[in-house]
C-alpha positions, 0 to 999 in steps of 0.5 A, a space after each residue: 278877361 273877357 275873351 276879346 269880345 265886346 263889353 255888351 257881348 260880355 254882359 249878355 253872356 253874364 246874364 244868361 249865364 245868371 238865368 240858369 242858376 237856380 239860386 245865389 252861388 255858394 263859395 266853397 272854400 279849401 286849404 291846400 294840405 299836399 302840393 307837389 309841381 314840376 319846374 315849366 319848360 316855358 312860362 307864358 307871357 302875362 299883362 298885369 297878371 293875365 295872359 295876353 292871347 288872340 280871341 275871335 269871339 267864335 272858336 274855343 281857345 286851345 287846350 293848354 292842360 288836362 286836369 283831373 279831380 277826385 272828389 272825397 267825402 270823408 266824414 269829420 271822424 275819419 279826416 285824420 287817417 284819410 290825411 295820413 294816408 295821403 300824406 305817407 303815400 309815396 309819389 312817383 307823380 314827378 317822374 311821369 311825363 307830362 306831369 304839372 302839378 298835384 293838390 290835396 285840398 280840404 274843405 275849410 268849413 270854417 270860412 266866413 264870408 259872403 254867401 258862404 253857406 253850411 256845407 251839405 253832405 252832398 258836397 266833397 271834403 277833400 278834392 285831389 287835383 292833378 294837372 297834366 300836360 294833355 289827356 294822353 300824359 294822364 291816360 299814360 300815368 293811368 294806365 302805367 306803373 306809378 299809378 299801380 304802385 300808388 294805389 297797390 295794398 302795402 306789400 311785405 308787411 306783416 299781417 295784422 290781427 284781425 279786428 273785431 269789427 272790420 274797420 269803417 271806410 274813410 269816405 262815406 261814399 266812393 270818390 267822384 272824378 271830374 275832368 276838365 281841359 284847360 285854357 289860359 294856364 298861368 304858372 310862375 318859373 318855379 312851377 304851379 
């Protein structure tokens, strides 16, 4: 699990990593709300639940997937409307070349356990995570029709009467995108 290096090198890396922390780690727990995935063409071999790979301790492992996340900061008063917007959305992700999986996650603020601290306003309440074969597959989706259709205003609906005040935004600040290159992907024959 530590990349094939010696135990000393592994412990040294962990100690150096811990020295940059400004406090104890703050675990965050999320509930999975919406999940979709494709069935993989091939499933990497695992040994006791872990990937068996060759690592030389010098070079980075090859990228196996690209992860695009959006962190949403939704006040609890807008949670139901936010979840309904996503649940009622038409998704064409499975039709996109290179799409692997999508998850919408809601922060579990009731989680009790070692080191769990109260959630601050600087922490996202929801995270969407989309896994792609590679960055190019993500860029193709982002610049294609499926993205435009998913993010467009609903067309063909009757205009509604204007409310006295505009509705409050569903989030307290704009979503924050976060991107990762993934190594050591583990999936099942049924998908993510």
